[in-house]
N, C-alpha and C positions, 0 to 999 in steps of 0.2 A: 738072159732077159726073158721076160714073159710077155706074150702077146695073145690077148690083151693084158695090160697091166692090172694087177689086183688092187685097184684104187676105188674109192667111193665116187659116186656121180659128181659131187661138187669139185673134187680134186681133178677129175678127168676134164670137166668143163673148164677149169682154170688153165690146165695144161693146153687143151685144144685152143682156147682163146689166145694164149700167148703165141702158139705156133702159127695160127692164122694171121695175127697181127704182124708177126715177123715176115711171113710170106708176102703180105700186102705191102708192108713198108719197104721191103727190098725190091718190089716191082717184079716179082717172079711170075713165070707163066709155065703152063704144063705141069709136070710132076716135079716136085722137089721134096726133100726130106729135111725137116727142121729137127736137129738133135738138141735135146734138153738135158739138164741135170737138176736133181732136187736134193736139198739138204735135209737134215733130220727134222727141221721145223717146217717142212713142206714149202720152202721158198724155192721157186723154180727159176732157172737161169738158162738162157739160150747159149749153146756152145758153138753151133755153126749151122749154116744152111747148105745142104748138099744139093746142088743144082743138076747133077748128073748121077742120081742114085742107080744102083744096080737093078737089073730086071731079070736075074736068073731065078731058078726055082728056090734057091737058098737065100736070096736077097730080101732085105727088110720090106721094101715097098710091096711086093707081091704077098708077103706074109701078112702085112697089115691089112691089105685089101681082103685077103681070104678070111681074116678075123671079122671083117665087116660083111662077109657073105658075098664078096665080089670075086668072080672067077678070073683067072689070068687073061683069057680072051676078052672078057668084058672090060677088064682094067685097061688093056691095050687100046680097045675101042674108045673108052672114056678119055684116055690121054690124047689120042689122035683128034678127037672131036673138040678138045679143050684148047688146042693150039690155034691161034688166029692166023 
């Protein structure tokens, strides 16, 4: 896998929108990872929502946060502040 994925801005927006809609429609809270798959025609499908994703140095959530410029301590703080 590549993080961030080498897609154009429009495709990234499409993928992020589907992931956000999935998160909201499932009523998720805190951190969750929505796994998606894309076919050769760029149709995007939801595979699953992982409601307890890993948080080790090699896990995907910290890697995705790092790709967005968010440090691991800041990520942990954001997660704690987001839970009601």
